[in-house]
C-alpha positions in Angstrom: 0.0 0.1 0.0 1.5 3.3 -0.9 1.3 5.9 2.0 -1.2 8.7 1.3 -2.4 7.0 -1.9 -5.9 6.5 -2.6 -6.2 3.2 -0.2 -4.6 5.0 2.5 -6.7 8.3 2.2 -10.0 6.5 2.1 -9.4 4.8 5.5 -8.3 8.1 7.0 -11.4 9.8 5.9 -13.4 6.9 7.3 -11.3 7.5 10.4 -12.1 11.1 10.9 -15.9 10.5 10.6 -15.7 7.8 13.1 -13.9 9.9 15.7 -16.6 12.6 15.5 -19.3 9.9 15.8 -17.4 8.2 18.6 -17.4 11.4 20.7 -21.0 12.3 20.2 -22.4 8.9 20.9 -20.2 8.7 24.0 -21.5 12.1 25.4 -25.0 11.2 24.6 -24.4 7.9 26.8 -22.4 9.5 29.5 -25.3 9.6 32.0 -26.1 5.9 31.8 -24.9 3.6 34.5 -22.9 0.9 33.3 -22.2 -0.2 29.5 -24.8 0.6 26.9 -26.2 -1.7 24.5 -24.3 0.1 21.9 -21.1 -0.5 23.8 -21.5 -4.1 24.1 -22.6 -4.5 20.6 -19.4 -2.7 19.5 -17.3 -5.0 22.0 -18.7 -8.0 19.8 -18.0 -6.2 16.6 -14.4 -5.8 17.1 -13.5 -9.6 17.2 -16.3 -10.3 14.6 -14.5 -8.1 12.1 -11.0 -8.7 13.1 -10.6 -12.3 14.0 -11.8 -13.8 10.6 -9.4 -11.8 8.5 -6.7 -12.8 10.9 -7.7 -16.5 10.5 -7.5 -16.1 6.8 -4.2 -14.5 6.9 -2.9 -17.3 9.2 -4.1 -20.0 7.0 -3.7 -18.7 3.7 -0.8 -16.1 3.7 1.3 -17.3 6.8 4.5 -15.3 7.0 6.3 -15.7 10.5 7.8 -12.2 10.1 4.2 -10.5 10.0 1.3 -12.8 10.6 1.6 -13.9 14.3 -0.4 -11.8 16.6 2.5 -10.3 18.5 2.2 -6.6 17.6 0.7 -4.5 20.5 -2.2 -3.8 18.5 -3.1 -7.4 18.6 -3.3 -7.1 22.3 -5.0 -3.5 22.0 -8.1 -5.0 20.1 -8.6 -7.7 23.2 -8.4 -4.8 25.6 -10.8 -2.7 23.6 -13.3 -5.4 23.4 -12.8 -6.2 27.4 -13.1 -2.3 28.0 -16.4 -1.8 25.8 -17.9 -4.8 27.3 -17.2 -4.2 31.1 -16.4 -0.3 31.2 -13.6 -1.5 33.9 -10.8 1.0 34.5 -7.8 -1.1 33.6 -9.0 -2.3 30.1 -10.1 1.2 29.5 -6.8 2.5 30.2 -5.0 0.0 28.2 -7.1 1.0 25.2 -6.6 4.7 25.8 -2.9 4.7 26.1 -2.3 1.9 23.4 -4.9 3.2 21.1 -4.1 7.1 21.0 -0.1 6.7 21.1 0.7 3.6 19.6 -2.1 2.1 17.4 -2.7 5.7 15.8 0.7 5.6 14.6 -0.2 2.7 12.3 -3.2 4.9 10.8 -0.9 8.1 10.2 2.2 6.2 8.9 1.0 2.5 8.1 3.7 0.0 7.6 1.7 -2.3 5.3 3.2 -4.3 2.4 -0.4 -5.3 1.1 -3.0 -3.5 -0.7 -6.6 -4.2 -1.9 -8.0 -6.8 -2.1 -5.5 -8.7 0.3 -7.1 -9.9 3.5 -4.1 -8.4 5.4 -5.1 -4.9 4.2 -8.8 -5.3 5.6 -7.4 -6.8 8.9 -5.0 -3.9 9.5 -7.5 -1.1 8.9 -10.4 -2.9 11.0 -7.9 -3.5 14.0 -6.6 0.1 14.0 -9.7 2.1 13.4 -11.9 0.2 15.9 -9.2 0.3 18.6 -9.0 4.1 18.4 -12.5 4.7 18.1 -13.1 2.6 21.2 -10.5 4.7 23.0 -12.2 7.9 22.1 -15.6 6.7 22.6 -14.9 5.5 26.4 -12.5 8.4 27.5 -13.4 11.5 25.5 -17.2 10.4 24.9 -18.1 8.7 28.2 -15.6 10.5 30.2 -14.0 7.6 31.9 -10.7 9.2 32.9 -7.8 6.6 33.5 -6.6 6.6 37.3 -2.9 6.8 38.0 -2.9 3.3 39.2 -4.0 2.4 35.9 -1.4 4.5 34.2 1.2 2.4 36.3 -0.4 -0.9 35.3 -0.5 -0.1 31.7 3.3 0.8 31.9 4.0 -2.4 33.6 2.0 -4.4 31.1 3.6 -2.8 28.0 7.1 -3.5 29.4 6.2 -6.9 30.0 5.1 -7.3 26.4 8.1 -5.7 25.3 10.6 -7.9 27.0 8.7 -11.2 25.8 8.1 -9.8 22.3 11.9 -8.8 22.1 13.0 -12.2 23.0 10.8 -13.9 20.4 12.2 -11.5 18.0 15.7 -12.5 18.7 14.8 -16.3 18.7 12.9 -16.4 15.6 14.6 -13.5 13.6 11.5 -11.4 13.3 10.9 -7.7 14.1 7.4 -7.7 16.1 6.8 -4.1 17.6 9.7 -2.8 15.7 11.9 -3.7 18.7 14.8 -4.9 16.6 15.0 -2.5 13.6 12.9 0.3 12.5 10.2 -0.3 9.8 11.1 -0.1 6.4 8.6 3.0 5.6 8.5 6.4 7.1 7.6 6.4 10.8 7.9 8.6 13.9 10.7 6.3 15.0 12.8 8.2 12.2 13.2 11.0 14.6 15.2 8.9 17.0 18.6 7.4 16.9 19.7 4.0 15.8 19.0 0.7 17.4 18.9 0.0 20.6 18.6 4.0 21.6 15.4 4.5 19.6 13.7 1.8 21.6 14.9 3.5 24.9 13.9 6.9 23.7 10.5 5.6 22.5 10.0 4.1 25.9 10.7 7.3 27.6 8.6 9.3 25.3 5.7 6.9 25.6 5.9 6.7 29.4 6.0 10.6 29.7 3.2 11.2 27.3 1.2 8.7 29.1 1.6 10.7 32.2 0.8 13.7 30.7 -2.3 12.1 29.2 -3.4 11.0 32.5 -3.0 14.4 34.2 -4.6 16.1 31.3 -7.9 13.8 31.1 -8.2 13.5 34.6 -8.1 17.4 35.0 -10.7 17.7 32.3 -13.1 14.9 32.8 -13.1 14.2 36.4 -13.9 17.8 37.7 -17.0 19.0 35.8 -19.0 21.9 37.1 -21.8 21.0 39.3 -24.4 23.0 37.3 -23.5 20.8 34.0 -24.1 17.3 35.6 -26.9 15.5 34.0 -29.2 13.3 35.8 -28.6 9.5 35.8 -30.6 7.5 33.5 -32.3 4.5 34.4 -32.4 2.5 31.2 -29.9 1.7 28.5 -30.3 3.6 25.2 -30.3 1.5 21.9 
């Protein structure tokens, strides 16, 4: 797929429309106690539209370098499904932090060797768009600001993934998570130094960025004016 060609620009346009819809729907549902029917339906939709494409890829187009579900996005869609179904703070935080800093990089600067009509093209965009939309719906729309302990848990979980994935990369000569070398196309990692320093720099930037995000959303979303609070709804909207 050519970056910023037609098959990239069309998903970008869909992405922007989906962001607006996620914010508006989330704000409409903000007064409801617990997960809405929309939230749980979307939770079921994510694996429904991502898993089949991944299975097709595994069976028909297996390539140990790219097919195994070891990128962080492959964990992020699970976190997003969990978060949408339960609204529990930890999966919401995972979806928020992973989606709005790491997954979104794949949308803006995709590293995808396949184009239409390859199954990996559809799997890539379904995975990335739904994760970010879920993060925006849950945090910006519903106002579920991550707590500091969830920030710490997300950092620990991410570091655990990085250690395990790097060990697999070394053993299998792969590059999941771009922990061994930078992606072939342009990416934000080009702003950093060579390996291994770009990994260290990326971790430092991500950890600091997540801290700022936590502070920012908690300040913005957990202290609304009393007069602007809406009464609690007794029933779930459709």
